[in-house]
C-alpha positions as CSV (number, residue, x, y, z in Angstrom):
1,X,83.0,-23.4,-55.5
2,X,79.4,-23.9,-56.4
3,X,79.4,-27.6,-55.8
4,X,81.0,-27.1,-52.4
5,X,78.4,-24.5,-51.2
6,X,75.6,-27.0,-52.6
7,X,77.1,-29.8,-50.5
8,X,77.5,-27.6,-47.4
9,X,73.8,-26.9,-47.6
10,X,72.8,-30.6,-47.8
11,X,71.1,-31.6,-44.6
12,X,73.1,-34.9,-44.7
13,X,76.4,-32.9,-44.8
14,X,75.2,-30.7,-41.8
15,X,74.1,-33.7,-39.6
16,X,77.6,-35.4,-40.1
17,X,79.9,-32.4,-39.2
18,X,79.7,-32.5,-35.7
19,X,80.6,-36.1,-35.5
20,X,83.6,-35.5,-37.7
21,X,84.6,-32.5,-35.5
22,X,84.1,-34.7,-32.4
23,X,86.5,-37.5,-33.9
24,X,89.1,-34.9,-34.5
25,X,88.7,-33.6,-30.8
26,X,88.7,-37.1,-29.5
27,X,92.0,-38.2,-31.6
28,X,93.7,-34.8,-30.5
29,X,92.8,-35.6,-26.8
30,X,94.0,-39.2,-27.1
31,X,97.4,-37.9,-28.5
32,X,97.9,-34.9,-26.3
33,X,95.8,-35.2,-23.0
34,X,96.0,-39.0,-22.7
35,X,99.7,-39.3,-23.1
36,X,100.5,-36.3,-21.1
37,X,98.2,-36.4,-18.2
38,X,97.8,-40.3,-17.8
39,X,100.8,-42.2,-19.3
40,X,103.5,-39.7,-18.5
41,X,102.3,-39.0,-15.1
42,X,101.3,-42.5,-13.9
43,X,103.6,-44.8,-15.9
44,X,106.3,-42.4,-17.0
45,X,107.4,-41.0,-20.4
46,X,109.1,-44.1,-21.3
47,X,105.7,-46.0,-21.6
48,X,104.1,-43.3,-24.1
49,X,105.4,-45.2,-27.1
50,X,104.0,-48.4,-25.8
51,X,100.5,-46.9,-25.0
52,X,100.4,-45.3,-28.5
53,X,101.3,-48.8,-30.1
54,X,98.6,-50.3,-28.2
55,X,96.0,-47.6,-29.3
56,X,97.1,-48.2,-32.9
57,X,96.9,-52.0,-32.9
58,X,93.4,-52.0,-31.5
59,X,92.3,-49.3,-33.6
60,X,93.6,-51.1,-36.7
61,X,92.1,-54.5,-35.7
62,X,88.8,-52.9,-34.6
63,X,88.7,-51.1,-38.1
64,X,88.1,-54.5,-39.6
65,X,85.5,-55.7,-37.2
66,X,83.7,-52.3,-37.4
67,X,83.5,-52.8,-41.3
68,X,81.9,-56.1,-40.7
69,X,79.5,-54.8,-38.2
70,X,78.5,-51.9,-40.5
71,X,78.2,-54.1,-43.6
72,X,76.0,-56.4,-41.7
73,X,73.9,-54.2,-39.3
74,X,74.4,-50.6,-40.5
75,X,75.7,-47.5,-38.8
76,X,73.5,-47.5,-35.8
77,X,75.2,-50.4,-33.7
78,X,78.7,-48.6,-34.3
79,X,77.2,-45.3,-33.1
80,X,75.6,-46.9,-29.9
81,X,79.0,-48.8,-29.3
82,X,80.9,-45.5,-29.6
83,X,78.3,-43.6,-27.4
84,X,78.5,-46.2,-24.6
85,X,82.5,-46.6,-24.9
86,X,83.3,-43.0,-25.0
87,X,81.1,-42.3,-22.0
88,X,82.7,-45.0,-20.2
89,X,86.1,-43.7,-21.3
90,X,85.3,-40.3,-20.0
91,X,83.9,-41.5,-16.6
92,X,87.2,-43.5,-16.1
93,X,89.1,-40.8,-16.9
94,X,87.2,-38.3,-14.5
95,X,86.7,-40.8,-11.6
96,X,89.7,-43.1,-11.5
97,X,92.2,-42.5,-8.7
98,X,95.4,-44.0,-9.6
99,X,97.2,-46.4,-7.2
100,X,100.5,-48.3,-7.8
101,X,98.2,-51.5,-8.2
102,X,96.0,-50.0,-10.7
103,X,98.4,-48.7,-13.2
104,X,97.3,-51.2,-15.7
105,X,94.1,-48.9,-16.2
106,X,96.1,-46.7,-18.6
107,X,96.5,-49.4,-20.9
108,X,92.9,-50.0,-20.9
109,X,92.1,-46.3,-21.4
110,X,94.4,-46.7,-24.7
111,X,92.5,-49.8,-25.9
112,X,89.2,-48.1,-25.3
113,X,90.3,-44.9,-27.2
114,X,91.6,-47.1,-30.0
115,X,88.6,-49.0,-30.1
116,X,86.3,-46.1,-30.2
117,X,88.2,-43.9,-32.7
118,X,88.4,-46.8,-35.3
119,X,84.6,-47.4,-35.3
120,X,83.9,-43.8,-35.7
121,X,86.3,-43.4,-38.6
122,X,84.8,-46.4,-40.3
123,X,81.3,-45.0,-39.6
124,X,82.1,-41.5,-40.8
125,X,84.1,-42.6,-43.9
126,X,81.0,-44.7,-44.9
127,X,78.7,-41.9,-44.4
128,X,80.9,-39.3,-46.4
129,X,81.3,-42.1,-49.2
130,X,77.5,-41.8,-49.7
131,X,77.6,-38.4,-51.1
132,X,77.4,-38.0,-54.9
133,X,80.4,-35.9,-55.1
134,X,83.2,-37.9,-53.3
135,X,85.9,-35.3,-53.7
136,X,84.2,-32.6,-51.9
137,X,82.7,-35.0,-49.4
138,X,86.1,-36.1,-48.4
139,X,87.5,-32.6,-48.3
140,X,84.7,-31.9,-45.8
141,X,85.8,-34.9,-43.7
142,X,89.4,-33.6,-44.0
143,X,88.6,-30.1,-43.1
144,X,86.0,-31.0,-40.1
145,X,88.3,-33.5,-38.7
146,X,91.2,-31.0,-38.6
147,X,88.9,-28.6,-37.1
148,X,88.3,-30.8,-34.3
149,X,92.1,-31.3,-33.7
150,X,92.4,-27.3,-33.9
151,X,90.2,-27.2,-31.2
152,X,91.6,-29.7,-28.9
153,X,95.1,-28.6,-29.5
154,X,94.3,-25.2,-29.1
155,X,92.5,-25.9,-25.8
156,X,95.3,-28.0,-24.6
157,X,97.0,-25.4,-22.3
158,X,94.0,-23.1,-22.0
159,X,91.8,-25.5,-20.0
160,X,92.2,-28.1,-17.3
161,X,91.7,-31.8,-18.5
162,X,88.5,-32.3,-16.6
163,X,87.0,-29.4,-18.3
164,X,88.0,-30.6,-21.9
165,X,86.4,-34.0,-20.9
166,X,83.2,-32.1,-20.1
167,X,83.2,-30.3,-23.4
168,X,84.0,-33.7,-25.1
169,X,81.0,-35.2,-23.5
170,X,78.7,-32.3,-24.4
171,X,80.1,-32.6,-28.1
172,X,79.6,-36.4,-28.1
173,X,76.1,-36.1,-26.8
174,X,75.0,-33.7,-29.6
175,X,77.0,-35.5,-32.6
176,X,75.9,-38.8,-32.1
177,X,72.0,-38.4,-32.0
178,X,72.6,-35.9,-35.0
179,X,74.4,-38.8,-36.8
180,X,71.7,-41.4,-35.8
181,X,69.0,-39.0,-37.3
182,X,71.2,-39.0,-40.5
183,X,71.1,-42.9,-40.4
184,X,67.3,-43.1,-39.5
185,X,66.4,-40.8,-42.4
186,X,68.4,-42.0,-45.2
187,X,66.7,-43.5,-47.9
188,X,66.5,-47.4,-48.0
189,X,67.5,-49.4,-51.0
């Protein structure tokens, strides 16, 4: 318990918690809202599985690419890519007006979501792996990710989708700069 409290009071831990919560919220949004509000309504329920497979394939593929980028250039490029991609993702979700000829955009949204989630997972996993006590560190990752899922799923029926997108953007705009500060302040080897 003492080690858990000690790690929770570390500035590095405090700076990464918002990004972990955001990742849980983002994954929850992809699973619940993206499948319900976009796939089911625009393409039909029969396409939900295909969209989730696409999400998984893109996510798995980009995990490999993210690892290579992280190993060569560090975490900041991944954070910048995530910020740009997620803002673009949310803007498409907010502004796109579906038509019969543009239903393919739903598949693009799932690719964007898989791309973004994988980069964030690799980045966060790397950051949590830098703590001296790995067991406590990865426990915090699991708990904060689950907290993000809980926030997203508990808000699923309480708010309309556009409202959720706005609080996702706000969380993103807080969590990415904090993670960037963590990256900038870390000691160089």
